[in-house]
Structures are given as structure tokens and as C-alpha cells.
C-alpha positions in Angstrom: -14.6 25.4 17.2 -15.2 27.8 15.0 -19.1 26.1 14.6 -17.1 22.5 14.3 -18.6 20.9 17.2 -18.8 17.6 16.6 -22.1 16.1 16.9 -23.8 14.3 19.7 -23.1 10.6 18.7 -19.7 11.7 18.0 -19.1 13.0 21.2 -20.4 10.2 22.7 -19.0 7.5 21.3 -15.2 9.5 21.7 -16.5 9.7 25.3 -16.9 5.6 25.6 -13.6 5.1 23.7 -11.3 7.0 26.3 -8.4 7.1 24.3 -7.3 8.5 21.1 -7.8 7.9 17.4 -5.6 8.2 15.1 -5.8 8.0 11.5 -3.2 5.8 9.0 -4.9 7.5 5.8 -6.5 10.6 5.1 -6.3 12.4 2.0 -5.7 15.7 0.9 -6.8 17.3 -1.9 -4.2 19.8 -3.6 -5.1 22.7 -4.6 -4.0 22.9 -8.2 -3.0 26.5 -9.6 -0.5 26.5 -6.7 0.8 23.0 -6.9 1.6 23.3 -10.4 3.5 26.5 -9.6 5.9 24.7 -7.0 6.2 21.9 -10.3 7.0 24.3 -12.5 9.7 25.7 -9.7 11.3 22.4 -9.3 11.8 21.4 -13.7 10.1 24.1 -15.5 7.0 25.6 -17.2 7.2 22.5 -19.9 7.5 19.9 -16.8 4.3 21.5 -15.2 2.3 21.2 -18.8 3.5 17.3 -19.0 2.4 17.0 -15.3 -0.9 18.2 -16.8 -1.0 15.8 -19.7 0.2 12.7 -17.7 -2.4 13.4 -15.2 -4.8 13.7 -17.6 -3.8 10.1 -19.8 -2.3 8.5 -16.8 -4.7 9.7 -14.0 -8.0 10.2 -15.6 -7.6 8.4 -18.6 -9.6 11.3 -20.4 -8.6 10.6 -23.5 -11.5 8.0 -23.4 -13.7 10.4 -23.8 -12.5 11.6 -27.1 -12.8 7.8 -28.8 -15.0 6.0 -30.4 -16.3 2.6 -28.9 -14.3 1.0 -31.8 -11.1 3.0 -31.2 -11.9 2.3 -26.9 -11.9 -1.6 -28.3 -9.0 -1.1 -30.6 -6.7 0.7 -28.3 -8.3 -0.9 -25.1 -8.7 2.7 -23.3 -9.9 2.0 -19.5 -13.1 3.3 -18.5 -11.8 6.3 -16.4 -13.3 6.8 -13.3 -16.1 10.4 -12.9 -17.5 12.4 -10.5 -15.1 11.8 -7.9 -15.0 14.7 -5.5 -17.4 14.6 -2.3 -20.0 17.1 -2.3 -23.3 15.9 -0.3 -22.4 19.1 2.0 -22.1 21.2 -1.3 -18.4 21.3 -0.8 -17.3 21.6 2.7 -15.6 18.4 3.4 -13.3 19.0 -0.7 -12.9 22.6 1.1 -11.6 20.4 4.4 -9.2 18.5 2.9 -7.7 21.5 0.4 -7.2 24.3 3.4 -5.0 23.0 5.8 -6.5 25.3 8.2 -9.8 24.5 8.1 -9.5 20.5 8.0 -7.2 21.6 11.4 -10.5 23.0 12.7 -12.8 20.4 12.1 -10.4 17.6 13.4 -12.5 17.6 16.6 -16.2 17.2 14.5 -14.7 14.7 12.9 -13.5 12.7 16.5 -10.4 11.8 14.9 -7.2 13.4 17.1 -4.4 13.2 14.6 -4.0 12.4 10.7 -1.5 11.2 8.6 -2.5 13.1 5.4 -1.8 10.9 1.6 -1.9 13.2 -1.1 -4.0 12.7 -4.2 -3.0 14.0 -7.6 0.1 13.2 -6.3 -0.4 9.7 -6.2 1.0 8.9 -9.6 4.0 11.0 -11.0 5.9 8.0 -8.8 5.1 5.9 -11.9 5.7 8.8 -14.7 8.4 6.6 -17.2 10.5 10.0 -18.0 13.2 10.8 -15.5 13.0 14.2 -15.2 9.0 14.4 -14.9 8.8 12.3 -12.5 11.6 13.3 -10.4 10.7 17.1 -10.1 7.2 16.9 -10.2 7.5 14.4 -6.9 10.2 17.2 -5.8 7.4 20.4 -6.8 4.6 18.3 -4.7 6.1 17.4 -2.0 7.2 21.2 -1.5 3.9 22.0 -1.7 2.8 19.7 0.7 6.1 20.6 2.9 5.2 24.3 3.1 1.6 24.3 3.3 0.5 21.2 5.7 2.8 21.3 7.8 1.7 24.3 10.2 -0.5 21.6 12.0 2.1 19.1 13.7 0.3 18.4 16.6 -2.7 17.2 14.9 -1.4 16.0 11.2 1.4 14.9 9.2 1.6 14.7 5.3 3.6 11.9 3.4 6.4 12.9 0.5 6.1 11.1 -2.4 9.0 9.0 -3.3 10.2 7.9 -6.6 11.3 4.1 -7.0 12.7 3.7 -10.7 16.5 3.4 -9.4 17.3 2.9 -5.5 19.8 6.0 -5.8 16.2 8.8 -6.8 14.4 7.1 -3.9 17.7 8.4 -1.4 17.8 11.0 -3.2 14.7 11.9 -2.4 14.0 10.5 1.2 17.6 12.6 1.8 15.3 15.6 0.8 12.4 15.1 2.3 13.2 13.4 5.8 16.4 15.5 6.7 15.9 18.3 4.7 12.2 18.9 4.9 11.2 17.2 8.0 8.7 14.7 6.9 8.3 11.4 9.1 6.3 9.5 6.9 6.5 8.8 3.1 4.7 6.9 0.7 6.4 4.6 -2.1 5.0 3.0 -5.0 3.7 -0.6 -4.5 5.6 -1.0 -8.3 6.9 0.4 -11.1 6.3 -0.3 -14.4 9.2 -2.1 -16.7 9.0 -2.3 -20.9 9.7 -6.0 -21.8 10.1 -7.0 -25.5 11.8 -5.4 -28.4 8.2 -5.0 -29.9 7.9 -1.7 -27.4 10.4 0.1 -30.1 9.2 -1.1 -33.3 5.8 0.4 -32.0 5.4 3.1 -28.9 1.9 2.2 -28.6 2.6 -1.2 -27.7 4.6 0.4 -23.9 0.7 0.7 -23.0 0.8 -2.9 -22.4 4.1 -4.4 -23.1 5.4 -3.9 -19.5 6.4 -6.0 -16.4 5.4 -4.7 -12.6 9.0 -4.2 -10.7 7.5 -5.1 -7.0 11.5 -4.6 -5.2 11.6 -7.6 -3.8 11.9 -10.2 -6.2 13.1 -10.9 -9.6 14.0 -6.8 -9.7 16.5 -5.2 -12.5 17.9 -2.9 -9.1 19.1 -3.7 -5.6 16.9 -2.0 -3.3 17.9 -2.8 0.1 19.6 -0.4 0.3 16.1 1.7 0.1 15.3 0.1 2.8 18.3 0.7 4.9 17.8 4.4 4.0 14.3 4.3 5.3 15.7 2.7 9.1 17.7 5.0 8.9 15.7 8.0 9.0 13.1 6.6 10.6 10.5 6.8 8.6 8.1 4.0 7.8 7.6 2.2 4.1 4.1 2.7 3.2 2.1 1.8 -0.3 -0.9 3.5 -1.8 -0.4 2.4 -5.2 -3.6 2.0 -7.8 -4.4 -0.9 -9.5 -6.4 0.5 -12.2 -5.8 0.0 -15.5 -3.7 -2.8 -14.9 -4.8 -6.3 -16.0 -8.2 -7.6 -14.6 -9.0 -3.6 -13.6 -9.1 -2.3 -17.3 -12.4 -2.0 -18.3 -13.1 0.0 -21.2 -16.7 0.4 -20.3 -17.5 0.3 -16.4 -15.7 2.1 -13.9 -16.7 0.0 -10.7 -15.6 -3.1 -12.1 -12.1 -1.0 -12.2 -11.8 0.0 -9.4 -13.0 -2.8 -6.9 -10.0 -4.7 -5.5 -7.1 -2.6 -7.3 -5.7 -1.0 -4.3 -5.2 -4.6 -2.6 -4.1 -6.4 -6.1 -1.1 -3.8 -6.0 -0.7 -4.4 -2.4 -0.4 -8.0 -2.7 2.1 -8.0 -5.5 4.1 -6.2 -3.4 3.5 -7.1 0.1 4.4 -10.7 -1.5 7.7 -9.4 -2.9 9.0 -8.2 0.2 8.0 -11.3 1.8 9.1 -13.8 -0.5 12.2 -11.8 -1.5 13.5 -11.8 2.2 12.9 -7.9 2.7 11.7 -7.9 5.9 13.6 -11.2 7.3 16.7 -8.6 5.8 14.8 -5.8 7.7 13.4 -6.6 11.3 13.2 -2.9 12.4 10.8 -2.3 9.4 7.6 -2.1 9.2 5.5 -1.7 6.2 2.2 -0.2 5.5 -0.5 -1.3 3.0 -3.3 1.0 2.6 -6.7 1.3 1.4 -7.0 -2.2 0.5 -8.3 -3.6 3.5 -7.2 -6.8 5.1 -8.7 -9.2 3.8 -6.8 -10.2 0.6 -3.7 -10.1 3.7 -5.7 -13.1 5.3 -5.6 -15.0 2.0 -2.2 -14.0 1.4 -1.1 -15.6 5.0 -3.4 -18.5 4.4 -1.8 -19.5 1.3 1.4 -18.8 1.7 1.4 -21.3 5.2 -0.5 -23.2 2.5 2.3 -23.3 0.1 5.3 -23.4 2.8 3.6 -26.9 3.9 3.8 -28.2 0.5 6.5 -26.6 -1.9 9.0 -25.9 0.4 12.4 -28.0 0.2 11.1 -30.6 2.5 7.5 -30.4 1.8 8.3 -31.3 -1.8 10.3 -34.1 -1.3 7.9 -35.5 0.6 5.1 -35.3 -1.8 6.1 -34.5 -4.9 9.7 -35.8 -5.6 9.8 -37.4 -8.7 12.3 -39.9 -7.5 9.0 -41.5 -5.1 7.6 -42.6 -8.1 7.2 -46.4 -8.5 7.0 -47.6 -11.9 6.2 -50.4 -12.0 3.7 -50.1 -9.4 1.9 -46.9 -12.4 2.4 -49.9 -15.2 0.7 -52.2 -13.1 -2.3 -50.2 -12.2 -2.2 -49.1 -15.8 -2.4 -52.3 -17.5 -5.6 -53.2 -14.3 -7.6 -49.9 -14.9 -6.4 -47.9 -18.2 -7.2 -50.8 -20.8 -10.4 -48.1 -22.3 -7.8 -45.6 -23.0 -6.8 -47.6 -25.7 -3.1 -47.5 -25.8 0.0 -48.9 -24.6 2.3 -46.8 -22.0 5.8 -48.0 -21.6 7.8 -47.4 -19.0 10.6 -45.2 -21.1 7.2 -42.6 -20.9 6.9 -42.5 -17.4 11.2 -42.1 -16.8 10.8 -39.4 -18.8 8.0 -37.7 -17.3 9.9 -38.0 -14.0 13.2 -37.0 -15.3 14.1 -34.0 -12.8 15.8 -31.4 -14.1 18.7 -29.9 -13.0 17.4 -26.6 -12.3 14.9 -28.4 -9.8 14.2 -28.0 -7.0 14.3 -24.2 -6.3 13.7 -23.1 -3.2 10.9 -20.8 -3.1 11.5 -19.3 0.6 15.2 -18.9 0.5 15.6 -15.7 1.0 13.4 -16.5 4.6 15.4 -18.7 6.8 13.1 -20.5 8.6 12.3 -23.7 9.1 8.4 -24.3 10.2 4.9 -22.6 9.4 4.9 -20.5 12.7 8.4 -18.7 11.9 6.6 -17.8 8.8 3.6 -16.7 10.0 5.4 -14.6 12.7 7.4 -13.4 10.3 4.2 -12.1 8.5 2.3 -10.9 11.2 4.9 -9.2 13.0 6.0 -7.2 10.0 3.4 -6.1 8.5 0.1 -3.2 8.6 -2.8 -3.1 6.4 -4.9 0.0 6.1 -8.7 -0.2 6.3 -11.2 2.2 6.0 -14.3 2.9 8.7 -17.1 1.5 6.5 -15.1 -1.9 6.1 -16.8 -4.6 6.8 -14.5 -7.1 6.8 -11.7 -5.0 9.2 -13.2 -7.4 12.2 -12.1 -10.0 10.1 -7.9 -9.1 11.2 -9.0 -9.8 15.1 -10.0 -13.2 14.0 -8.2 -15.5 15.8 -10.4 -18.5 15.7 -10.1 -18.4 12.0 -7.5 -16.5 11.3 -4.1 -18.9 10.2 -2.0 -19.6 13.2 -4.6 -17.9 15.2 -3.3 -14.7 14.3 -4.0 -10.9 15.2 -3.2 -9.3 11.8 -2.5 -5.4 12.3 -5.6 -3.4 10.6 -4.9 0.2 11.3 -7.8 3.0 10.5 -7.4 5.0 7.5 -10.5 7.3 7.1 -10.2 8.3 3.3 -11.7 12.0 3.9 -11.4 13.6 1.1 -12.2 11.2 -1.3 -15.3 10.1 -2.7 -15.5 6.9 -0.9 -16.3 9.4 1.8 -19.3 10.7 1.5 -19.5 12.8 5.2 -16.2 13.4 6.8 -18.7 13.9 10.5 -19.9 10.0 9.7 -16.4 8.6 9.6 -15.9 7.6 13.6 -19.6 6.1 13.8 -18.9 3.8 10.8 -15.7 2.8 12.6 -17.5 2.2 16.0 -20.7 0.1 14.4 -18.6 -3.2 14.7 -18.5 -2.9 18.0 -21.7 -1.9 18.8 -22.8 -5.3 16.4 -21.0 -7.6 18.4 -17.8 -7.7 16.2 -15.2 -6.5 17.7 -14.5 -5.9 21.2 -13.0 -3.4 23.3 -9.7 -3.8 23.2 -10.0 -4.8 19.4 -11.2 -1.1 18.2 -8.5 0.3 20.5 -5.7 -1.7 18.7 -7.7 -1.1 15.4 -7.7 3.5 15.9 -5.1 3.7 18.2 -2.5 0.9 19.6 -2.0 -0.6 16.3 -0.9 2.5 14.5 1.3 3.9 17.2 3.5 1.0 17.8 3.3 1.3 13.5 4.3 4.7 13.5 6.8 4.8 16.4 8.2 1.6 15.0 11.5 3.2 13.9 10.8 6.7 15.4 10.3 6.4 18.6 9.3 10.7 18.4 7.1 10.4 16.1 4.3 11.3 18.1 6.5 14.3 20.3 5.0 17.6 20.2 1.3 16.3 19.4 -1.3 16.2 21.3 -1.8 12.1 21.6 1.8 12.1 22.7 1.2 11.3 26.5 -1.1 8.6 25.5 1.4 7.2 22.4 4.1 7.4 24.9 2.3 4.8 27.2 2.3 2.4 24.2 4.8 2.7 22.7 7.2 3.4 25.9 7.8 6.8 25.1 10.2 9.3 23.0 13.8 8.0 23.0 17.2 9.6 22.5 18.2 6.9 20.3 16.2 7.9 18.1 17.3 7.6 14.2 15.9 10.2 13.2 17.7 13.6 12.4 16.5 16.5 13.3 13.8 18.6 11.4 14.6 22.2 9.8 12.4 24.6 10.9 8.8 25.0 8.8 8.8 25.8 5.4 12.8 26.0 4.6 14.4 24.0 2.4 17.7 22.7 2.8 
């Protein structure tokens, strides 16, 4: 193994597990000079230059360093991250995430059988406002990933990045990357920024703040059902890995930790609520949706909140508890006369009638798209359709399997995402030890850990593509979970590696 043997600890853990470890969120780090060539090829030299400028402004906020404190306050330029590369072992891990052959050689050392690899600089182009730049950057990077990261399909696969400003551009790129380049995993943005207010036209600087998040499920300018249908028909799971840094509550001008903590969970919460309440998960029962790097704590809380709101804010709950027509005006006036004298003013029945008037638009049904009748149906829909990526050192991850405390005794679908390649993982070869610690501490049992690193990932990735693991080293083990390869897979045959349509 070229000197990359697993440590005794990793080897012992793998022997104890007795099943594969599937990583649903590793990271590759693009070799920028070559990636820039691909972007220029998909667009032109000016496109590559605009990409470099977007990286400095939207991804790294490099203009922050050139501003005085007063200018930072006036423009409210959020503090960018810094020192974001894993360098404890002097660059070995960074090189591992950069060079596919090295990653392949080290997977046994890391204790990982198969990994789905997400981008680094490729996370942001989906959100670029200029259409030509956005689409060329996505296309160029996707070609880079296909040409340089598809050489070891038995153990790893890269994801393609899909722009979503309109359904048409999303469908165009989905067709290109899946049918044309052979991708079997894709990453969609959690939201796109839509400008609001006429002030944006008068003051371009206001555009940085005068936007709303379009989360595709509710209140969107477009009908995104054709995108979800295309994902289903092509056999790819919609996954979301969008940063929330720079948005409200993640925009400190001085503290990058303030900006980072919880930002993936914030973006995931927004898209998950939108897909759920917009009925997307109901209308497309074949699809499973994956939310990455935010953990599962937010999902547990969201499920509890949705359940509570269903019980109190569904039409039946409103009619039972809050309908103004339930009010007894005479009773309230009587109680006011008896107990409200210290307020120092009289109250009339006319005031109460105005207070309890029913507006013609009320009540609206916030759950109309779900077509459910009980809280149990709500929980079942949420639990069945959504999956949540958790890092190996996430101390909240065991909560996914806590049936004593989760709403409705739910077991949430947590899946292991290593995050190798990024600063969150100082040493790649310690990831499996962190995954195993909750079992040693009695927070998980063997079945829970198996679900986390193996069963849940298999069921996720094969949900619309039964052949996802065909030809991989986990093929037989995955088939035992998923029921084996299916000739009815919707997925088109992949093209020959390294070729474009």
C-alpha cells in the first residue's frame, strides 16, 4: 500500500465492525491552475478572471483585509475565514485531497471503503449572479472533476455542481453531467439570492443586502418540480452543501468562528423546511434528500417544531384552539369589569369585535401541500425522505438514533460524512477512531453505528439508482442491504471515462 498501512487502531476497529465504511461527504481540493484552465475552456479568459474575483469576494471576502475598521462597519463586510488548510502533517493530507491517486492509495489507511467527494472552490459558483459566469464555472469545474476524479470508481466518486437560478439551467447541467459525463452524485445549492426592492437599481451596493433566499419549495419565482423529476429520472439524489456564512446571523465583521458555527445547519434548515412544507418530498416519493455538514441536531429540533406546529397550527388545530369565533365577548367583558379596573379605562364590545374579526384570507393552511391527516404521517414523511450528514467527531450524532427522546420515537437517517480535505479534519487517519468513540462510550450500539456508516448510506445512494455501488468494492455488501442491482434502474449508461458528449 505504498507505505500507507492502517494503524493498529484503525485495523482493530475495521475488524470489529465487520462491515464497510461509506463516506458520504469527503472533500477534494481542486488544483487551481488546472481547474482555472477548465473554467477558461468552458467560458473564456475573462470568465476565469471573473471566477478568481468572485472567489476573492464571495468565498474569502478578501476585500475585508484592505478596509479600515470604519469601512468594515460602514459596509458590514463579514470577517473571512483564514488558515483553512489541514497542515498538521505538513501537507500530506492536503495533497491527499488534491491528487486522486494519492487519495486512492490512502483510503485503506483511513479505514474508508468508499467515499463520495464534494468540491472545495466548487461550492460557491452555483450562487454567482451573472448567468454566463455561473454556468461556465459550473461546467468547467464539472469537466475537471470528471476528467481527474473518476479514475477510481471502485472506491470513490466526485459530485457534479448544479446551478439552480432557473429550472432550465439546472436541467441542462443535470443532463450534461449524468448522461454525458457519467456522474452519479450531484450537489444542488440550498438557495439562490433573488434581489428585492427598487433601491438595488439605484444603489448597486445595496444589492449585497437587498436579497431574499429562494429555497425552491415555497414562494419561488419558478416551478422547480421539473428539476426534482429530472433527478428522479436520471437516478441522482439531490444533495445540499451550501454555506450560510455571510447571511444574517453569520455575518460578524470581526469573528470568523461566529460566522462559521451553525452556518451549514442554517442553510440546510431553510431548504429542508421549504421542500417539506412545499410538498416536494410528498410529490416525489422516490426521492431522498441529503443535507450535509450541518449534523442532525437541527433536524431533530425541526421535526419536533413541525410536529408541534401541526398539532397547533393545522386547520384542525386552529379551529380547536384559536378560531376568533370561539371567543365569548360577554364573558371577556365581565372578567374585565371584575379584574381589569386597575388598567384605568373602559372596554367596549366594539373593540373586542374588531380584535376578533376574521380576515377574508384567514385561515390559510400551511400544511396544504402535505396531504396528511395525522402527526404520525408528518413524522413518517420527514423521517423517510430526509438524510443528514454528520462528521465523525459530531457529539450530537447519536441523537439521531435516540428513540426515547426523538419525536414519535423516530430514528433519523444520519449518514457519515468525513469532511476529509478540510480544516475540520486535522488528521485524516484519525477519522475512523472518532466515528467509533460513541460506541465505546455507550452512546450507540453496534446496529446504530452500522446504520450510520453503512446501512443508511447504502439506502440513500441506491434509492433512485440501484446500481450506484455496482463495480465498487462494497458491491456485494451493499446489494445485501439494498436488494442488489436492478435492471429497472432509471439511470442511463455512463459514457467512457474522460469523454464529453
